[in-house]
C-alpha positions, 0 to 999 in steps of 0.5 A: 300164064303168070310165072308166079301162078300156082295151079291146083285142083281145088281151092278152099277159103277159110280154115273152119270146120266146113272147109276142113270137112270138105277137104277131108271128103275130097281127099278121101274120094280123090287122093291124087287131087291137089288141094290148097286152103287159105286162111287169113289168121295164123291158125285153124279154127280161130273164128266161127268154129272156135270153141269159145265162139259157139255153143259147142252143142252137138245139134241133134234137135234133142233139146232145141225147142225151135226145131219143133214149132207148134203150128196154127192148129196146135200140132207139133211139127217134128220134121225139122228136128228129124232132119237135123238129127239125121244130119248129126248122125252123118257127122258122127259117122264121118268122125268115127271113120276118121278115128278108126282110120287113125286120121285123128286121135283122142276123140275125147279131145273134141267130143264128150257125152253130156245129157241134153235137157229142155227146160220151161216154165209157165203153163203154156210152155209146159203144155208145149213141152208135154206135146213135144215129148208126146210127138217125139217119144216114140220116134226111133231117133229120139229114143230115151227121151224122158219127161217130168214136171216133178220138182224132186225129179228135176232136182236130180237132172239139173240140181243147180237150176232147182236150188232156190227155186221158190216160184209156184209157176209150173215147170217141166223138162225133158232129158236125153242122156245120149247128147254130146258136147263138141269142141269144134275148134279142136276137131277142126285143128285135128282134121287139118293137122291130118291133111297137112301131112299129105304131100298134095294138100297145102294149107296156107295161113296168113293169107287173105283173098283180095280177088276171085274171078272165073277165067274164060276156060272156067278155071278160078283165079284167086289173088291172095295177099300173103301177110308174112312177106306182104306179097300178092300170090296168084292161084288157079283151080278148077273148083273153088269153095268159100267156107269163111264163116261171116267172111264168106259173103264179101268173098262170094260177091267178088266172084260176080256170079249171078248167084251172088246177086240180091243177097246180103248179110246182117251181122250179130255178135253173141255174148255169154256169161261164163262161170269157172267156179268149180263148186258151181260148175260141178253142180251142173252136168247138162246142156239145158235149152229153154224157149225163146221169149215171145216175139224174138228170133230163134237166135235168142233161145237161152241155154246153160251149157256145161263145157270142157274147154282148154282142159277145164270144165266151165258153164256158159249161159246166153246168148245175149245179142250184140252188134258190130258192123264187122262180119268176123271178130277179126274183121273190119268195121267197114264190112257191113257197108262194103257188102251193100251193092247196087244189086242188093241195096233194095233187099237190104233196105227191105230187110231192115223195114221187115225186122223192126222187132229184131232191131228193137230187141238188139237195141234192148240187148245192147243197153243191158248191164251185167247185173241185168244179164245176171238177173235173166240168168236167174230164170235158169239159176235162181241163186246166181250171183254176179261175182261168179259170172264174167261176160264173154264176147263170143263169135260173130254171125252173119244172118243171110238176107235174100229174096224168096217167094215165101218171105218176099224181098229182103227175107232174113234167114236163120240157118245155113244156105249153100250157094253154087254157081250154075256151072258147079265150079264154085260153091259157098256156105252162108249163114249160121247155126247149126252148120258146125254140127251138120257140117258133114251132111252139108259138105256131102251136099257140095259133093253131090251138087258140084261133082255129080259126074263123079258120084257113081264112082265115089258112092262106094267110098262115101258109104264106107265113110258114112254107112247111112248115106242114101238111107233114111234113118227115120225109116230104118231103125235097125240101121240107126241103132247100128250106126249110133252104137258103133259111133258111140263106141268109137268116139268114147260115148258108150255110156250115153248110148244106153 
């Protein structure tokens, strides 16, 4: 054994919302375990989880139209929306538990009530929204959903968006009052600050993983570069989790596990138009999602969000797609090329051939001027002027590329995917949206899949933290109402729970 080697029970890579959530769960379930977390930057929540790098939507499928697609028969499929809503309720329960236990304070710093609105224009989109409303209105998880095509009514919901709207094109909107705006960067920082106070939790910043391999005794050896003194550290653990956002794929590839083969990633950056003019901001109090343009991927869904960041209210509109070969905003221009391996080269080439429309879309987005972006904004805010809006480069996302039965070789995935080794000693989270909002549910999946022999002992504690664990909220409206009301009270969201 190397005399400079440090042994721990659990190693986590990346100080974002998913690692913070998993570390919190494991510490609550096994308080005696030693946990070590590595982060390449100098603080938590500065990459994918950062408040400026994601939309901050408490993704509960209340307004995101891509979670309720219309099938070939013209029917609205709501199963994905129900699943996302259920998972967000799990997150709310965990956050409420941490507030009640005084592990984190001042929940208004990271979650605030904000109505969620879906807005469409054009006859076909109005028909779609009306059918979506009819499919969801009586569902207990979407209680309070309202629908209107009346411009005067809509002017009460979204006044900024209705000013100057002269087109006779039909419009419609749905509204849910119990939506939320979530500052995942602040939530991440609060969770990790609480963990840092524990004697057996060690959070090390300015560390990057140089290598990660499994030894013959099934423990994981992680070689870490310490930027503070430019030394190489060796750490071992019986379980390792990679939750490094876009940087997770290159680290996973270093493990050499079979599950890391034949997968790749395609980086896409996001850009938003930002307005800080208080006279404009005060006229919009909602998160408003539209419908993605025909023929474009789900990531193109336009939305206008009221946000509360760094103590002030602001508006963000987007996203506009950008491209850089980096896998993180702070990454390397060699990230994409370096991720191409003999095992995934054909899958990467197949993905490029299959996604020509997306490549054309990216090329079109990259050539847009600011005024062209503002012109697109005017679909939402007809009176928008260029002087009131600035361009913000937001987070970097890496879309997962993998071979699937349904999509064939090199299928591009639009969502998160949990990968774990066959022996359950290693797990990684790849992909993106809506990972932050449903982080508690995804990390519970890590617990279930990687620690099945502990579940019987852990279940009472899990149910203490998350009362709905193992229950279907869709089939238990009384439990849904109870936990929703309780979490609203604890998190200061009661005005949205009516």
